[in-house]
Full PDB file with SEQRES, HELIX, SHEET, SSBOND, CRYST1, ORIGX, SCALE, CONECT and MASTER records, all heavy atoms in Angstrom:
SEQRES   1 A   41  MET ASP GLU VAL ILE ASP TRP LEU GLY PHE TYR ASN HIS          
SEQRES   2 A   41  ARG ARG LEU HIS SER ARG LEU GLY TYR VAL SER PRO MET          
SEQRES   3 A   41  GLN TYR GLU ARG ALA TRP HIS ALA ALA GLN GLN ARG GLN          
SEQRES   4 A   41  ALA ALA                                                      
HELIX    1 AA1 ASP A    2  HIS A   13  1                                  12    
HELIX    2 AA2 SER A   18  LEU A   20  5                                   3    
HELIX    3 AA3 PRO A   25  ALA A   40  1                                  16    
CRYST1    1.000    1.000    1.000  90.00  90.00  90.00 P 1           1          
ORIGX1      1.000000  0.000000  0.000000        0.00000                         
ORIGX2      0.000000  1.000000  0.000000        0.00000                         
ORIGX3      0.000000  0.000000  1.000000        0.00000                         
SCALE1      1.000000  0.000000  0.000000        0.00000                         
SCALE2      0.000000  1.000000  0.000000        0.00000                         
SCALE3      0.000000  0.000000  1.000000        0.00000                         
ATOM      1  N   MET A   1     117.384 -15.692 193.910  1.00  0.00           N  
ATOM      2  CA  MET A   1     116.877 -15.994 192.585  1.00  0.00           C  
ATOM      3  C   MET A   1     115.683 -16.945 192.656  1.00  0.00           C  
ATOM      4  O   MET A   1     114.722 -16.771 191.928  1.00  0.00           O  
ATOM      5  CB  MET A   1     118.015 -16.577 191.729  1.00  0.00           C  
ATOM      6  CG  MET A   1     117.602 -16.819 190.321  1.00  0.00           C  
ATOM      7  SD  MET A   1     117.221 -15.257 189.518  1.00  0.00           S  
ATOM      8  CE  MET A   1     117.161 -15.754 187.868  1.00  0.00           C  
ATOM      9  N   ASP A   2     115.745 -17.926 193.527  1.00  0.00           N  
ATOM     10  CA  ASP A   2     114.627 -18.859 193.660  1.00  0.00           C  
ATOM     11  C   ASP A   2     113.355 -18.148 194.110  1.00  0.00           C  
ATOM     12  O   ASP A   2     112.260 -18.521 193.703  1.00  0.00           O  
ATOM     13  CB  ASP A   2     114.956 -19.972 194.656  1.00  0.00           C  
ATOM     14  CG  ASP A   2     115.989 -20.939 194.112  1.00  0.00           C  
ATOM     15  OD1 ASP A   2     116.127 -21.034 192.869  1.00  0.00           O  
ATOM     16  OD2 ASP A   2     116.661 -21.608 194.920  1.00  0.00           O  
ATOM     17  N   GLU A   3     113.519 -17.124 194.931  1.00  0.00           N  
ATOM     18  CA  GLU A   3     112.360 -16.380 195.409  1.00  0.00           C  
ATOM     19  C   GLU A   3     111.652 -15.666 194.255  1.00  0.00           C  
ATOM     20  O   GLU A   3     110.422 -15.612 194.203  1.00  0.00           O  
ATOM     21  CB  GLU A   3     112.761 -15.350 196.477  1.00  0.00           C  
ATOM     22  CG  GLU A   3     113.235 -15.954 197.765  1.00  0.00           C  
ATOM     23  CD  GLU A   3     114.715 -16.302 197.736  1.00  0.00           C  
ATOM     24  OE1 GLU A   3     115.417 -15.917 196.779  1.00  0.00           O  
ATOM     25  OE2 GLU A   3     115.174 -16.984 198.664  1.00  0.00           O  
ATOM     26  N   VAL A   4     112.426 -15.153 193.323  1.00  0.00           N  
ATOM     27  CA  VAL A   4     111.846 -14.463 192.165  1.00  0.00           C  
ATOM     28  C   VAL A   4     111.072 -15.460 191.305  1.00  0.00           C  
ATOM     29  O   VAL A   4     109.945 -15.189 190.880  1.00  0.00           O  
ATOM     30  CB  VAL A   4     112.947 -13.766 191.336  1.00  0.00           C  
ATOM     31  CG1 VAL A   4     112.383 -13.212 190.034  1.00  0.00           C  
ATOM     32  CG2 VAL A   4     113.606 -12.672 192.141  1.00  0.00           C  
ATOM     33  N   ILE A   5     111.643 -16.599 191.073  1.00  0.00           N  
ATOM     34  CA  ILE A   5     110.974 -17.628 190.269  1.00  0.00           C  
ATOM     35  C   ILE A   5     109.702 -18.097 190.962  1.00  0.00           C  
ATOM     36  O   ILE A   5     108.662 -18.259 190.311  1.00  0.00           O  
ATOM     37  CB  ILE A   5     111.941 -18.800 189.986  1.00  0.00           C  
ATOM     38  CG1 ILE A   5     113.070 -18.305 189.068  1.00  0.00           C  
ATOM     39  CG2 ILE A   5     111.204 -19.980 189.368  1.00  0.00           C  
ATOM     40  CD1 ILE A   5     114.210 -19.274 188.899  1.00  0.00           C  
ATOM     41  N   ASP A   6     109.762 -18.299 192.266  1.00  0.00           N  
ATOM     42  CA  ASP A   6     108.568 -18.700 193.015  1.00  0.00           C  
ATOM     43  C   ASP A   6     107.486 -17.633 192.926  1.00  0.00           C  
ATOM     44  O   ASP A   6     106.306 -17.939 192.735  1.00  0.00           O  
ATOM     45  CB  ASP A   6     108.907 -18.950 194.487  1.00  0.00           C  
ATOM     46  CG  ASP A   6     109.734 -20.199 194.697  1.00  0.00           C  
ATOM     47  OD1 ASP A   6     109.782 -21.045 193.783  1.00  0.00           O  
ATOM     48  OD2 ASP A   6     110.342 -20.321 195.776  1.00  0.00           O  
ATOM     49  N   TRP A   7     107.880 -16.362 193.063  1.00  0.00           N  
ATOM     50  CA  TRP A   7     106.914 -15.268 192.999  1.00  0.00           C  
ATOM     51  C   TRP A   7     106.269 -15.197 191.616  1.00  0.00           C  
ATOM     52  O   TRP A   7     105.060 -15.032 191.505  1.00  0.00           O  
ATOM     53  CB  TRP A   7     107.589 -13.948 193.343  1.00  0.00           C  
ATOM     54  CG  TRP A   7     106.623 -12.815 193.411  1.00  0.00           C  
ATOM     55  CD1 TRP A   7     105.859 -12.462 194.476  1.00  0.00           C  
ATOM     56  CD2 TRP A   7     106.285 -11.911 192.355  1.00  0.00           C  
ATOM     57  NE1 TRP A   7     105.080 -11.383 194.155  1.00  0.00           N  
ATOM     58  CE2 TRP A   7     105.318 -11.022 192.860  1.00  0.00           C  
ATOM     59  CE3 TRP A   7     106.711 -11.763 191.041  1.00  0.00           C  
ATOM     60  CZ2 TRP A   7     104.772 -10.008 192.097  1.00  0.00           C  
ATOM     61  CZ3 TRP A   7     106.168 -10.748 190.276  1.00  0.00           C  
ATOM     62  CH2 TRP A   7     105.208  -9.888 190.810  1.00  0.00           C  
ATOM     63  N   LEU A   8     107.066 -15.324 190.571  1.00  0.00           N  
ATOM     64  CA  LEU A   8     106.513 -15.291 189.213  1.00  0.00           C  
ATOM     65  C   LEU A   8     105.556 -16.457 188.971  1.00  0.00           C  
ATOM     66  O   LEU A   8     104.532 -16.302 188.317  1.00  0.00           O  
ATOM     67  CB  LEU A   8     107.632 -15.310 188.169  1.00  0.00           C  
ATOM     68  CG  LEU A   8     108.410 -14.012 188.043  1.00  0.00           C  
ATOM     69  CD1 LEU A   8     109.611 -14.205 187.125  1.00  0.00           C  
ATOM     70  CD2 LEU A   8     107.531 -12.893 187.546  1.00  0.00           C  
ATOM     71  N   GLY A   9     105.890 -17.621 189.499  1.00  0.00           N  
ATOM     72  CA  GLY A   9     104.988 -18.760 189.386  1.00  0.00           C  
ATOM     73  C   GLY A   9     103.657 -18.484 190.056  1.00  0.00           C  
ATOM     74  O   GLY A   9     102.593 -18.770 189.508  1.00  0.00           O  
ATOM     75  N   PHE A  10     103.707 -17.912 191.249  1.00  0.00           N  
ATOM     76  CA  PHE A  10     102.469 -17.561 191.949  1.00  0.00           C  
ATOM     77  C   PHE A  10     101.707 -16.495 191.179  1.00  0.00           C  
ATOM     78  O   PHE A  10     100.512 -16.602 190.946  1.00  0.00           O  
ATOM     79  CB  PHE A  10     102.785 -17.051 193.361  1.00  0.00           C  
ATOM     80  CG  PHE A  10     101.637 -16.318 193.994  1.00  0.00           C  
ATOM     81  CD1 PHE A  10     100.550 -17.025 194.494  1.00  0.00           C  
ATOM     82  CD2 PHE A  10     101.628 -14.936 194.079  1.00  0.00           C  
ATOM     83  CE1 PHE A  10      99.477 -16.356 195.058  1.00  0.00           C  
ATOM     84  CE2 PHE A  10     100.568 -14.267 194.641  1.00  0.00           C  
ATOM     85  CZ  PHE A  10      99.492 -14.981 195.138  1.00  0.00           C  
ATOM     86  N   TYR A  11     102.417 -15.442 190.772  1.00  0.00           N  
ATOM     87  CA  TYR A  11     101.772 -14.295 190.137  1.00  0.00           C  
ATOM     88  C   TYR A  11     101.087 -14.696 188.834  1.00  0.00           C  
ATOM     89  O   TYR A  11      99.976 -14.267 188.553  1.00  0.00           O  
ATOM     90  CB  TYR A  11     102.812 -13.207 189.875  1.00  0.00           C  
ATOM     91  CG  TYR A  11     102.212 -11.900 189.457  1.00  0.00           C  
ATOM     92  CD1 TYR A  11     101.757 -11.008 190.415  1.00  0.00           C  
ATOM     93  CD2 TYR A  11     102.090 -11.548 188.120  1.00  0.00           C  
ATOM     94  CE1 TYR A  11     101.201  -9.797 190.055  1.00  0.00           C  
ATOM     95  CE2 TYR A  11     101.539 -10.346 187.749  1.00  0.00           C  
ATOM     96  CZ  TYR A  11     101.093  -9.474 188.716  1.00  0.00           C  
ATOM     97  OH  TYR A  11     100.532  -8.280 188.356  1.00  0.00           O  
ATOM     98  N   ASN A  12     101.713 -15.518 188.043  1.00  0.00           N  
ATOM     99  CA  ASN A  12     101.174 -15.858 186.727  1.00  0.00           C  
ATOM    100  C   ASN A  12     100.208 -17.033 186.731  1.00  0.00           C  
ATOM    101  O   ASN A  12      99.370 -17.129 185.839  1.00  0.00           O  
ATOM    102  CB  ASN A  12     102.311 -16.140 185.745  1.00  0.00           C  
ATOM    103  CG  ASN A  12     103.051 -14.889 185.375  1.00  0.00           C  
ATOM    104  OD1 ASN A  12     102.468 -13.836 185.228  1.00  0.00           O  
ATOM    105  ND2 ASN A  12     104.359 -14.993 185.243  1.00  0.00           N  
ATOM    106  N   HIS A  13     100.321 -17.913 187.695  1.00  0.00           N  
ATOM    107  CA  HIS A  13      99.513 -19.130 187.654  1.00  0.00           C  
ATOM    108  C   HIS A  13      98.393 -19.179 188.682  1.00  0.00           C  
ATOM    109  O   HIS A  13      97.385 -19.844 188.451  1.00  0.00           O  
ATOM    110  CB  HIS A  13     100.410 -20.358 187.829  1.00  0.00           C  
ATOM    111  CG  HIS A  13     101.357 -20.541 186.682  1.00  0.00           C  
ATOM    112  ND1 HIS A  13     100.975 -21.103 185.497  1.00  0.00           N  
ATOM    113  CD2 HIS A  13     102.658 -20.208 186.543  1.00  0.00           C  
ATOM    114  CE1 HIS A  13     102.001 -21.121 184.674  1.00  0.00           C  
ATOM    115  NE2 HIS A  13     103.036 -20.586 185.281  1.00  0.00           N  
ATOM    116  N   ARG A  14      98.555 -18.516 189.819  1.00  0.00           N  
ATOM    117  CA  ARG A  14      97.558 -18.674 190.882  1.00  0.00           C  
ATOM    118  C   ARG A  14      96.904 -17.382 191.326  1.00  0.00           C  
ATOM    119  O   ARG A  14      95.778 -17.404 191.806  1.00  0.00           O  
ATOM    120  CB  ARG A  14      98.199 -19.350 192.093  1.00  0.00           C  
ATOM    121  CG  ARG A  14      98.624 -20.772 191.812  1.00  0.00           C  
ATOM    122  CD  ARG A  14      99.104 -21.479 193.049  1.00  0.00           C  
ATOM    123  NE  ARG A  14     100.244 -20.845 193.676  1.00  0.00           N  
ATOM    124  CZ  ARG A  14     101.513 -21.098 193.377  1.00  0.00           C  
ATOM    125  NH1 ARG A  14     101.797 -21.977 192.462  1.00  0.00           N  
ATOM    126  NH2 ARG A  14     102.488 -20.484 194.005  1.00  0.00           N  
ATOM    127  N   ARG A  15      97.584 -16.253 191.177  1.00  0.00           N  
ATOM    128  CA  ARG A  15      97.034 -14.992 191.681  1.00  0.00           C  
ATOM    129  C   ARG A  15      95.871 -14.543 190.805  1.00  0.00           C  
ATOM    130  O   ARG A  15      95.977 -14.457 189.592  1.00  0.00           O  
ATOM    131  CB  ARG A  15      98.107 -13.916 191.676  1.00  0.00           C  
ATOM    132  CG  ARG A  15      97.620 -12.609 192.253  1.00  0.00           C  
ATOM    133  CD  ARG A  15      98.779 -11.623 192.347  1.00  0.00           C  
ATOM    134  NE  ARG A  15      98.322 -10.357 192.877  1.00  0.00           N  
ATOM    135  CZ  ARG A  15      97.965  -9.322 192.125  1.00  0.00           C  
ATOM    136  NH1 ARG A  15      98.009  -9.413 190.819  1.00  0.00           N  
ATOM    137  NH2 ARG A  15      97.560  -8.209 192.682  1.00  0.00           N  
ATOM    138  N   LEU A  16      94.739 -14.260 191.438  1.00  0.00           N  
ATOM    139  CA  LEU A  16      93.564 -13.814 190.710  1.00  0.00           C  
ATOM    140  C   LEU A  16      93.627 -12.306 190.512  1.00  0.00           C  
ATOM    141  O   LEU A  16      93.994 -11.569 191.418  1.00  0.00           O  
ATOM    142  CB  LEU A  16      92.299 -14.191 191.477  1.00  0.00           C  
ATOM    143  CG  LEU A  16      92.135 -15.678 191.789  1.00  0.00           C  
ATOM    144  CD1 LEU A  16      90.834 -15.906 192.523  1.00  0.00           C  
ATOM    145  CD2 LEU A  16      92.213 -16.517 190.543  1.00  0.00           C  
ATOM    146  N   HIS A  17      93.256 -11.871 189.320  1.00  0.00           N  
ATOM    147  CA  HIS A  17      93.300 -10.447 189.002  1.00  0.00           C  
ATOM    148  C   HIS A  17      91.885  -9.939 188.772  1.00  0.00           C  
ATOM    149  O   HIS A  17      91.145 -10.487 187.956  1.00  0.00           O  
ATOM    150  CB  HIS A  17      94.115 -10.219 187.714  1.00  0.00           C  
ATOM    151  CG  HIS A  17      95.568 -10.475 187.888  1.00  0.00           C  
ATOM    152  ND1 HIS A  17      96.469  -9.470 188.065  1.00  0.00           N  
ATOM    153  CD2 HIS A  17      96.277 -11.622 187.930  1.00  0.00           C  
ATOM    154  CE1 HIS A  17      97.680  -9.983 188.192  1.00  0.00           C  
ATOM    155  NE2 HIS A  17      97.584 -11.282 188.121  1.00  0.00           N  
ATOM    156  N   SER A  18      91.533  -8.894 189.488  1.00  0.00           N  
ATOM    157  CA  SER A  18      90.191  -8.338 189.316  1.00  0.00           C  
ATOM    158  C   SER A  18      90.013  -7.785 187.906  1.00  0.00           C  
ATOM    159  O   SER A  18      88.937  -7.874 187.327  1.00  0.00           O  
ATOM    160  CB  SER A  18      89.932  -7.245 190.350  1.00  0.00           C  
ATOM    161  OG  SER A  18      90.860  -6.192 190.206  1.00  0.00           O  
ATOM    162  N   ARG A  19      91.050  -7.230 187.334  1.00  0.00           N  
ATOM    163  CA  ARG A  19      90.987  -6.646 185.986  1.00  0.00           C  
ATOM    164  C   ARG A  19      90.722  -7.722 184.922  1.00  0.00           C  
ATOM    165  O   ARG A  19      90.189  -7.430 183.862  1.00  0.00           O  
ATOM    166  CB  ARG A  19      92.297  -5.931 185.696  1.00  0.00           C  
ATOM    167  CG  ARG A  19      92.308  -5.186 184.421  1.00  0.00           C  
ATOM    168  CD  ARG A  19      91.416  -4.011 184.531  1.00  0.00           C  
ATOM    169  NE  ARG A  19      92.095  -2.815 184.075  1.00  0.00           N  
ATOM    170  CZ  ARG A  19      91.464  -1.697 183.875  1.00  0.00           C  
ATOM    171  NH1 ARG A  19      90.184  -1.616 184.104  1.00  0.00           N  
ATOM    172  NH2 ARG A  19      92.106  -0.655 183.466  1.00  0.00           N  
ATOM    173  N   LEU A  20      91.093  -8.954 185.222  1.00  0.00           N  
ATOM    174  CA  LEU A  20      90.920 -10.061 184.275  1.00  0.00           C  
ATOM    175  C   LEU A  20      89.696 -10.903 184.595  1.00  0.00           C  
ATOM    176  O   LEU A  20      89.576 -12.024 184.107  1.00  0.00           O  
ATOM    177  CB  LEU A  20      92.170 -10.953 184.281  1.00  0.00           C  
ATOM    178  CG  LEU A  20      93.488 -10.275 183.932  1.00  0.00           C  
ATOM    179  CD1 LEU A  20      94.630 -11.271 184.050  1.00  0.00           C  
ATOM    180  CD2 LEU A  20      93.449  -9.655 182.553  1.00  0.00           C  
ATOM    181  N   GLY A  21      88.793 -10.388 185.388  1.00  0.00           N  
ATOM    182  CA  GLY A  21      87.599 -11.145 185.743  1.00  0.00           C  
ATOM    183  C   GLY A  21      87.856 -12.192 186.810  1.00  0.00           C  
ATOM    184  O   GLY A  21      87.209 -13.223 186.850  1.00  0.00           O  
ATOM    185  N   TYR A  22      88.814 -11.918 187.679  1.00  0.00           N  
ATOM    186  CA  TYR A  22      89.163 -12.811 188.793  1.00  0.00           C  
ATOM    187  C   TYR A  22      89.619 -14.184 188.329  1.00  0.00           C  
ATOM    188  O   TYR A  22      89.220 -15.219 188.867  1.00  0.00           O  
ATOM    189  CB  TYR A  22      88.020 -12.904 189.813  1.00  0.00           C  
ATOM    190  CG  TYR A  22      87.819 -11.590 190.514  1.00  0.00           C  
ATOM    191  CD1 TYR A  22      86.833 -10.707 190.095  1.00  0.00           C  
ATOM    192  CD2 TYR A  22      88.658 -11.212 191.555  1.00  0.00           C  
ATOM    193  CE1 TYR A  22      86.671  -9.476 190.716  1.00  0.00           C  
ATOM    194  CE2 TYR A  22      88.502  -9.983 192.175  1.00  0.00           C  
ATOM    195  CZ  TYR A  22      87.512  -9.128 191.759  1.00  0.00           C  
ATOM    196  OH  TYR A  22      87.362  -7.905 192.370  1.00  0.00           O  
ATOM    197  N   VAL A  23      90.447 -14.198 187.305  1.00  0.00           N  
ATOM    198  CA  VAL A  23      91.148 -15.412 186.890  1.00  0.00           C  
ATOM    199  C   VAL A  23      92.635 -15.079 186.867  1.00  0.00           C  
ATOM    200  O   VAL A  23      93.025 -13.918 186.845  1.00  0.00           O  
ATOM    201  CB  VAL A  23      90.683 -15.931 185.504  1.00  0.00           C  
ATOM    202  CG1 VAL A  23      89.224 -16.328 185.529  1.00  0.00           C  
ATOM    203  CG2 VAL A  23      90.949 -14.916 184.417  1.00  0.00           C  
ATOM    204  N   SER A  24      93.461 -16.113 186.849  1.00  0.00           N  
ATOM    205  CA  SER A  24      94.903 -15.881 186.802  1.00  0.00           C  
ATOM    206  C   SER A  24      95.304 -15.449 185.394  1.00  0.00           C  
ATOM    207  O   SER A  24      94.572 -15.690 184.424  1.00  0.00           O  
ATOM    208  CB  SER A  24      95.659 -17.156 187.184  1.00  0.00           C  
ATOM    209  OG  SER A  24      95.587 -18.100 186.126  1.00  0.00           O  
ATOM    210  N   PRO A  25      96.457 -14.812 185.257  1.00  0.00           N  
ATOM    211  CA  PRO A  25      96.896 -14.418 183.921  1.00  0.00           C  
ATOM    212  C   PRO A  25      96.998 -15.607 182.962  1.00  0.00           C  
ATOM    213  O   PRO A  25      96.676 -15.484 181.776  1.00  0.00           O  
ATOM    214  CB  PRO A  25      98.272 -13.793 184.164  1.00  0.00           C  
ATOM    215  CG  PRO A  25      98.194 -13.262 185.550  1.00  0.00           C  
ATOM    216  CD  PRO A  25      97.350 -14.264 186.284  1.00  0.00           C  
ATOM    217  N   MET A  26      97.434 -16.747 183.446  1.00  0.00           N  
ATOM    218  CA  MET A  26      97.551 -17.926 182.575  1.00  0.00           C  
ATOM    219  C   MET A  26      96.174 -18.414 182.127  1.00  0.00           C  
ATOM    220  O   MET A  26      95.989 -18.775 180.969  1.00  0.00           O  
ATOM    221  CB  MET A  26      98.315 -19.051 183.281  1.00  0.00           C  
ATOM    222  CG  MET A  26      99.766 -18.705 183.533  1.00  0.00           C  
ATOM    223  SD  MET A  26     100.713 -18.321 182.045  1.00  0.00           S  
ATOM    224  CE  MET A  26     100.769 -19.901 181.262  1.00  0.00           C  
ATOM    225  N   GLN A  27      95.189 -18.431 183.016  1.00  0.00           N  
ATOM    226  CA  GLN A  27      93.835 -18.835 182.635  1.00  0.00           C  
ATOM    227  C   GLN A  27      93.249 -17.869 181.617  1.00  0.00           C  
ATOM    228  O   GLN A  27      92.617 -18.277 180.650  1.00  0.00           O  
ATOM    229  CB  GLN A  27      92.926 -18.893 183.860  1.00  0.00           C  
ATOM    230  CG  GLN A  27      93.233 -20.018 184.802  1.00  0.00           C  
ATOM    231  CD  GLN A  27      92.445 -19.887 186.089  1.00  0.00           C  
ATOM    232  OE1 GLN A  27      92.362 -18.800 186.668  1.00  0.00           O  
ATOM    233  NE2 GLN A  27      91.883 -20.984 186.545  1.00  0.00           N  
ATOM    234  N   TYR A  28      93.483 -16.586 181.833  1.00  0.00           N  
ATOM    235  CA  TYR A  28      92.983 -15.571 180.915  1.00  0.00           C  
ATOM    236  C   TYR A  28      93.609 -15.748 179.528  1.00  0.00           C  
ATOM    237  O   TYR A  28      92.924 -15.699 178.506  1.00  0.00           O  
ATOM    238  CB  TYR A  28      93.291 -14.179 181.468  1.00  0.00           C  
ATOM    239  CG  TYR A  28      92.763 -13.074 180.601  1.00  0.00           C  
ATOM    240  CD1 TYR A  28      91.450 -12.651 180.732  1.00  0.00           C  
ATOM    241  CD2 TYR A  28      93.562 -12.467 179.644  1.00  0.00           C  
ATOM    242  CE1 TYR A  28      90.941 -11.636 179.929  1.00  0.00           C  
ATOM    243  CE2 TYR A  28      93.070 -11.460 178.842  1.00  0.00           C  
ATOM    244  CZ  TYR A  28      91.755 -11.049 178.993  1.00  0.00           C  
ATOM    245  OH  TYR A  28      91.260 -10.061 178.189  1.00  0.00           O  
ATOM    246  N   GLU A  29      94.903 -15.979 179.499  1.00  0.00           N  
ATOM    247  CA  GLU A  29      95.597 -16.133 178.225  1.00  0.00           C  
ATOM    248  C   GLU A  29      95.119 -17.381 177.485  1.00  0.00           C  
ATOM    249  O   GLU A  29      94.904 -17.347 176.275  1.00  0.00           O  
ATOM    250  CB  GLU A  29      97.105 -16.208 178.466  1.00  0.00           C  
ATOM    251  CG  GLU A  29      97.900 -16.177 177.185  1.00  0.00           C  
ATOM    252  CD  GLU A  29      99.395 -16.074 177.425  1.00  0.00           C  
ATOM    253  OE1 GLU A  29      99.805 -15.536 178.469  1.00  0.00           O  
ATOM    254  OE2 GLU A  29     100.134 -16.534 176.547  1.00  0.00           O  
ATOM    255  N   ARG A  30      94.935 -18.485 178.202  1.00  0.00           N  
ATOM    256  CA  ARG A  30      94.419 -19.708 177.554  1.00  0.00           C  
ATOM    257  C   ARG A  30      93.034 -19.476 176.961  1.00  0.00           C  
ATOM    258  O   ARG A  30      92.755 -19.899 175.841  1.00  0.00           O  
ATOM    259  CB  ARG A  30      94.361 -20.851 178.567  1.00  0.00           C  
ATOM    260  CG  ARG A  30      95.689 -21.467 178.834  1.00  0.00           C  
ATOM    261  CD  ARG A  30      95.538 -22.738 179.671  1.00  0.00           C  
ATOM    262  NE  ARG A  30      96.777 -22.967 180.388  1.00  0.00           N  
ATOM    263  CZ  ARG A  30      96.926 -22.876 181.692  1.00  0.00           C  
ATOM    264  NH1 ARG A  30      95.913 -22.599 182.470  1.00  0.00           N  
ATOM    265  NH2 ARG A  30      98.096 -23.083 182.248  1.00  0.00           N  
ATOM    266  N   ALA A  31      92.173 -18.797 177.705  1.00  0.00           N  
ATOM    267  CA  ALA A  31      90.819 -18.517 177.218  1.00  0.00           C  
ATOM    268  C   ALA A  31      90.873 -17.590 176.004  1.00  0.00           C  
ATOM    269  O   ALA A  31      90.123 -17.764 175.040  1.00  0.00           O  
ATOM    270  CB  ALA A  31      89.970 -17.909 178.331  1.00  0.00           C  
ATOM    271  N   TRP A  32      91.763 -16.603 176.039  1.00  0.00           N  
ATOM    272  CA  TRP A  32      91.901 -15.669 174.925  1.00  0.00           C  
ATOM    273  C   TRP A  32      92.365 -16.390 173.668  1.00  0.00           C  
ATOM    274  O   TRP A  32      91.812 -16.192 172.583  1.00  0.00           O  
ATOM    275  CB  TRP A  32      92.883 -14.558 175.300  1.00  0.00           C  
ATOM    276  CG  TRP A  32      93.000 -13.521 174.236  1.00  0.00           C  
ATOM    277  CD1 TRP A  32      92.199 -12.444 174.056  1.00  0.00           C  
ATOM    278  CD2 TRP A  32      93.983 -13.473 173.182  1.00  0.00           C  
ATOM    279  NE1 TRP A  32      92.620 -11.718 172.961  1.00  0.00           N  
ATOM    280  CE2 TRP A  32      93.710 -12.332 172.405  1.00  0.00           C  
ATOM    281  CE3 TRP A  32      95.051 -14.281 172.840  1.00  0.00           C  
ATOM    282  CZ2 TRP A  32      94.482 -11.992 171.302  1.00  0.00           C  
ATOM    283  CZ3 TRP A  32      95.819 -13.939 171.738  1.00  0.00           C  
ATOM    284  CH2 TRP A  32      95.524 -12.807 170.981  1.00  0.00           C  
ATOM    285  N   HIS A  33      93.356 -17.267 173.806  1.00  0.00           N  
ATOM    286  CA  HIS A  33      93.848 -18.022 172.652  1.00  0.00           C  
ATOM    287  C   HIS A  33      92.760 -18.939 172.091  1.00  0.00           C  
ATOM    288  O   HIS A  33      92.610 -19.059 170.870  1.00  0.00           O  
ATOM    289  CB  HIS A  33      95.083 -18.834 173.020  1.00  0.00           C  
ATOM    290  CG  HIS A  33      96.341 -18.021 173.056  1.00  0.00           C  
ATOM    291  ND1 HIS A  33      96.927 -17.478 171.937  1.00  0.00           N  
ATOM    292  CD2 HIS A  33      97.114 -17.631 174.096  1.00  0.00           C  
ATOM    293  CE1 HIS A  33      98.007 -16.807 172.278  1.00  0.00           C  
ATOM    294  NE2 HIS A  33      98.131 -16.876 173.592  1.00  0.00           N  
ATOM    295  N   ALA A  34      92.010 -19.573 172.957  1.00  0.00           N  
ATOM    296  CA  ALA A  34      90.930 -20.451 172.503  1.00  0.00           C  
ATOM    297  C   ALA A  34      89.878 -19.647 171.734  1.00  0.00           C  
ATOM    298  O   ALA A  34      89.389 -20.095 170.691  1.00  0.00           O  
ATOM    299  CB  ALA A  34      90.292 -21.167 173.688  1.00  0.00           C  
ATOM    300  N   ALA A  35      89.551 -18.459 172.218  1.00  0.00           N  
ATOM    301  CA  ALA A  35      88.577 -17.617 171.537  1.00  0.00           C  
ATOM    302  C   ALA A  35      89.107 -17.176 170.173  1.00  0.00           C  
ATOM    303  O   ALA A  35      88.347 -17.124 169.187  1.00  0.00           O  
ATOM    304  CB  ALA A  35      88.243 -16.395 172.394  1.00  0.00           C  
ATOM    305  N   GLN A  36      90.397 -16.871 170.086  1.00  0.00           N  
ATOM    306  CA  GLN A  36      90.983 -16.477 168.809  1.00  0.00           C  
ATOM    307  C   GLN A  36      90.941 -17.619 167.802  1.00  0.00           C  
ATOM    308  O   GLN A  36      90.675 -17.406 166.625  1.00  0.00           O  
ATOM    309  CB  GLN A  36      92.432 -16.014 169.014  1.00  0.00           C  
ATOM    310  CG  GLN A  36      92.572 -14.770 169.842  1.00  0.00           C  
ATOM    311  CD  GLN A  36      91.849 -13.584 169.241  1.00  0.00           C  
ATOM    312  OE1 GLN A  36      92.052 -13.261 168.077  1.00  0.00           O  
ATOM    313  NE2 GLN A  36      91.000 -12.958 170.013  1.00  0.00           N  
ATOM    314  N   GLN A  37      91.182 -18.823 168.261  1.00  0.00           N  
ATOM    315  CA  GLN A  37      91.153 -19.991 167.377  1.00  0.00           C  
ATOM    316  C   GLN A  37      89.738 -20.254 166.888  1.00  0.00           C  
ATOM    317  O   GLN A  37      89.531 -20.602 165.728  1.00  0.00           O  
ATOM    318  CB  GLN A  37      91.710 -21.211 168.075  1.00  0.00           C  
ATOM    319  CG  GLN A  37      93.208 -21.129 168.261  1.00  0.00           C  
ATOM    320  CD  GLN A  37      93.772 -22.314 169.001  1.00  0.00           C  
ATOM    321  OE1 GLN A  37      93.046 -23.102 169.620  1.00  0.00           O  
ATOM    322  NE2 GLN A  37      95.088 -22.471 168.964  1.00  0.00           N  
ATOM    323  N   ARG A  38      88.746 -20.060 167.763  1.00  0.00           N  
ATOM    324  CA  ARG A  38      87.358 -20.260 167.354  1.00  0.00           C  
ATOM    325  C   ARG A  38      86.963 -19.231 166.315  1.00  0.00           C  
ATOM    326  O   ARG A  38      86.234 -19.539 165.362  1.00  0.00           O  
ATOM    327  CB  ARG A  38      86.423 -20.183 168.560  1.00  0.00           C  
ATOM    328  CG  ARG A  38      86.450 -21.429 169.421  1.00  0.00           C  
ATOM    329  CD  ARG A  38      85.307 -21.446 170.424  1.00  0.00           C  
ATOM    330  NE  ARG A  38      85.334 -20.307 171.339  1.00  0.00           N  
ATOM    331  CZ  ARG A  38      85.993 -20.266 172.478  1.00  0.00           C  
ATOM    332  NH1 ARG A  38      86.707 -21.305 172.866  1.00  0.00           N  
ATOM    333  NH2 ARG A  38      85.946 -19.203 173.253  1.00  0.00           N  
ATOM    334  N   GLN A  39      87.413 -17.990 166.462  1.00  0.00           N  
ATOM    335  CA  GLN A  39      87.092 -16.944 165.499  1.00  0.00           C  
ATOM    336  C   GLN A  39      87.738 -17.208 164.149  1.00  0.00           C  
ATOM    337  O   GLN A  39      87.159 -16.899 163.108  1.00  0.00           O  
ATOM    338  CB  GLN A  39      87.545 -15.575 166.007  1.00  0.00           C  
ATOM    339  CG  GLN A  39      86.655 -14.992 167.058  1.00  0.00           C  
ATOM    340  CD  GLN A  39      87.116 -13.598 167.459  1.00  0.00           C  
ATOM    341  OE1 GLN A  39      88.250 -13.200 167.196  1.00  0.00           O  
ATOM    342  NE2 GLN A  39      86.240 -12.867 168.126  1.00  0.00           N  
ATOM    343  N   ALA A  40      88.933 -17.776 164.150  1.00  0.00           N  
ATOM    344  CA  ALA A  40      89.652 -18.019 162.912  1.00  0.00           C  
ATOM    345  C   ALA A  40      89.073 -19.202 162.152  1.00  0.00           C  
ATOM    346  O   ALA A  40      89.263 -19.284 160.933  1.00  0.00           O  
ATOM    347  CB  ALA A  40      91.138 -18.273 163.217  1.00  0.00           C  
ATOM    348  N   ALA A  41      88.382 -20.077 162.825  1.00  0.00           N  
ATOM    349  CA  ALA A  41      87.851 -21.276 162.172  1.00  0.00           C  
ATOM    350  C   ALA A  41      86.592 -21.015 161.387  1.00  0.00           C  
ATOM    351  O   ALA A  41      85.953 -20.079 161.325  1.00  0.00           O  
ATOM    352  CB  ALA A  41      87.553 -22.343 163.220  1.00  0.00           C  
TER     353      ALA A  41                                                      
MASTER        0    0    0    3    0    0    0    6  352    1    0    4          
END                                                                             
């Protein structure tokens, strides 16, 4: 079980994705949310 949690931590926080412009999923999501907030303002 610990291995799965470790893998998910790596996959979501540190692994770079070419489809996302070579940023991690968490970085992409933060940028997306920030852009949505700017559009709503």
